[in-house]
N, C-alpha and C positions, 0 to 999 in steps of 0.2 A: 352505394359507389356511385359515381357521380363524372358523370358524360363530360369528353371534353369534344364538340364534334361530334365524328362515328367514333371513339372511342373513348369505350368503357377503360378506366380504373379499378382494382381491384384493394380496396385497403387495408389495411396494414392492420387492421382490428385480429384479421384470427389470429386459433394461436397457430396457424398452420401453419403464420409469417414467422411468434417467435421462437418454438421450434425448430423450423429448415433455416433462417441466418441465423440459423447459433452454431461455430467452429465448434461445436463438440460433432454433429453433422461427417465429420472427416473420423472419427476412431466410430460413428452410426455407419459411418459405407460398408469402411470393413470390412462393421463387424457382421451386417446385415449377408454382407457374396460367402463370409466363413459357419453365417447359420443354412443361408441359401441349398449348402454343398453336403449340408447334410439329406435332402429328398433325390434317392441317386438318381431319376428321370430329370429331374431340373438339372442334375447338377452333371447328366449326358448332355442334355439342352445346349447347354451354357460350355459347356470340351465339348461340343460337336458340332457348330455356329458360330462360336466365335472366338474365336485364336484364342483362350482365354491363356494357353498355353506357353504362349514367344510373347503379351501385353500382357496378364493384367489387372491391371489399374487403367487399361486403353474401358471394358466394363464399366470401370469405378465412374472416371471423365463420362459417358455417352448416359449414367445411370441420371449423376447433378446434376449432368443435359436438364436430361425430362425431369428435374422435379425439381431444379432451377426453373423454366418453361409456362411451369402446368400451379406452379409456385406464386411470380412475381414475374413474370409475363402478361399481356390481352391473352385473352379467350379469343384470340385468334391462331395466335401463339398457340397456345395450349394443341385449341383444334388440328391446327398443322405438327409438330408432334408430334399425338397424336393418332390422326390420321397414318402418319408413319408408320411410328411402330409396330400400332394394327396389322398396314401392308407385311412388311418383313416376319414377322411371325406371322404369318397368317401362306405363307410360303413353306419357312421351316420345321423339316421331319428329321424323328428326333431317335437311331436307331437302337434298340435294344437287345443286343446280344441277349442275355437273362435267359428273352423270350420267345428273339425271332419274330415281334412285336417291329411296328411302325408306328412312333407318336407325333400328333400333332406339336408342337413349338405354344400355338398360342389351346393347347387345352385346358378349362377353363380349374380344373386340380388345381395348375400346376399353374398359369399366372392367381391365382389366391393368395397358398405357399408362396411367389416371392414377394407378392405385394407383401402380405404380414410379417413375414426375418424380415422387409427392410422397414417400417412403419416401423417398425414395436420394437425395432433398432433404432432409430431415429429418436426416438420418444425415452426408451430406457435409457436412452449413453446421453440422451440433456438434459435430461431432468439430474440422472445420479452426478451428470459433473455437473453440478447445480442452480440449475434451469429452473430456479421457481415456479410450480405448473400446477397444481391441485391436482385431487383427481378426478371435480369436474372440468376444470382446462385437459387429461389428459381424457380424459373419455369423449367429449371435444374435435381437441386437434382427430379422431380417432373416426367419430363421422364426416369428419370432412374432407376423412382418407379415404375415403369410401366416391367423392364426388369422382378423387383420382383415378380410382381403380379405372373410372368406366371408361378412362382413356385409353386400357391397352386391351378392354371388351370387357368386363367383368361389368357384370349388376348391383346397383349398389344394395339391394338386399340382399345379394347373398356375400356380405365385406362388409368382418368383426366393426362395426358402434362402439366398442362400448371399453373396458381395461376385463370387464367383465366375459363380454361375446372370448378374447382376442385369448384367453385364457383356457378361455375352453373350446378353441381356437385346434389352439398349439394341444393339451392334452390328446385330442380325436387326434389329428393326426400325426400324434409319435409312436404312437408303430407301425409307421412303415415309413421313417427316416432309419437310417442307416448307415455304414460310414464305410465307403467302396477307396476301391485305390486312382481314383477320381478328386473324389473329396478331400485325402491327408494332402495329391498333390497338389491341389486351390489351396490349404489353408498353408500347409508349410511356403509357397510363390508370395501370398499376400506375408505369411512373418520372416521372412528372409529372397522379394526378390530377383527377377533370374532381371537383368535385365535390358528389353523392347530395343532395337540398335541404331533406334534416334535418340534413346537414351544413355545410349554407351559409351560418354563423356562421367555417369553421374556415380561410376560404379564405384571408385576412388569410397566415395561418404555411403556406399551401403552397413557399415559399423552403427553409423550413427542415426536410423531408418528399422533398427531393429526394435531398438524399443520400445517405435509406436507399431511396430506391425504386432506385438505378443503385449500391447496396452490393451489390442485390439480384443488380441484374441480371450486373453482375462475378462471382458464383460461378457462373453456369451453361460448363456441361464450357465448355472450348473452342469446339470442333469447333458448340457453337448461340450459341453468340458469333461467330463466324464467319458464321452461317449467319443468322445477324438483322443486324448490322451498324449499327444503330442508334443503341448510345455509341464515338465512338475509344478503340482498345484504352488501356491503365493494365496499370505495373506489379506483377502478382501480388501479391508478399511484399508493396505499400499494403495490400492489397485484403486479403490475412488477416490486417492488420496490423489495418484498420477491423472490421473483423468482428472477430477480441479485443475487442476494444472497448467494441464497439457490445455481445457479447454481458454481459464486462465489466461495462458501466455500465447494463443490464439484468440482467441476474442479484442485486444492487443494490439492486433498488429491493423494499419487504415485498409481499407476499406480493394483502396487503389492495388495496394502491397498481393493482399490473398486471394483476390481474384483473379490476379495470374493463375494460377491453379488448374481454371477452366480454359478449354476449348473458344475458340475465336467467334463465335457462334458465341459461343455463351457472355461472354462479355459483352457484343454488340448487342446479348438480349437483356442486361441488367445493368446497362448504359442507357438503354431509352423505357423503362420503364423506371429508370432517375427522372431523367426524363418527363414522361410520363406523371405519373404524380409530383413535382417542379409545379406544372404546369394547373393540376388541381391545388396548388392552396398547400403540399407539403414541406414540409424544411427536410427538405434533404441535402445541406450543406456539409453532416455530419452520416449521407448518405444512407445508403438501407438498410440496414442497420441500426442507426439511429431512432429511425420509423417505430424503436422500443415504446419507445419511452409517444405514450401522447400529448404528454405539451410541444410534441411537432408540426401536429396534427388539425389542419384551420378547426377554426372557431366552426359552432354546426347553421346549417342553413331556417333562421327565421330567431 
């Protein structure tokens, strides 16, 4: 890390940077929500506390804001959003009509499920979409994500830190997963969304969204698709080809255009990251995504 006065800049040498700057993240984010919905209690928590049924993409944008800040923001920005998330979760409760019990949203078991569904989706869609990451780098990504998990209140040692550990986690949790009316509704929302009021003007363009929503669904693990059964199966080779085409097209967009999809605060944070990295000697003429090329990094000191 390089110091600029009292500001510490996280350099782009981490595998996390490679994965999270990649535009396949949009598919990974929606896939992660679909996967999360298979945990009945976690889905009820989302349904009861987030207004998901009215604005499913609001949750996606808030997740993108969190991921962006802990990946590209300053340590102060990451700590700030971590405290905000933990404070919100601490106050929220989940009513389980099946048992009559009330559960905390910040239950470690639920936090771990959400974390694993998200980061595994980011990693798997990026790799399947064509991002060249070795198995060793994939393990390193999951180890790095242990730190991100602490921002929501988990302990690093409780979080899978390799692909093998992640496979074991999913194998252990699958018996607790189930399709509920809420989970089916959530997936249908994500495939064919009802536009929130402030985006109703985009309704005529909804048919153009359907291939994206279907792509997110078809990238789910086979066992998850079999549980849902929402769409008929298609050849997975075609899914991989579609994902690669989507990634290639999105990665060709200028960063200034791509950033418009984020919340205003996230855009400001990304601009600050570019400024700090530029001041630290990184060549940011091609934006943050350009820093996946080590030739744009400053020469090592000494």
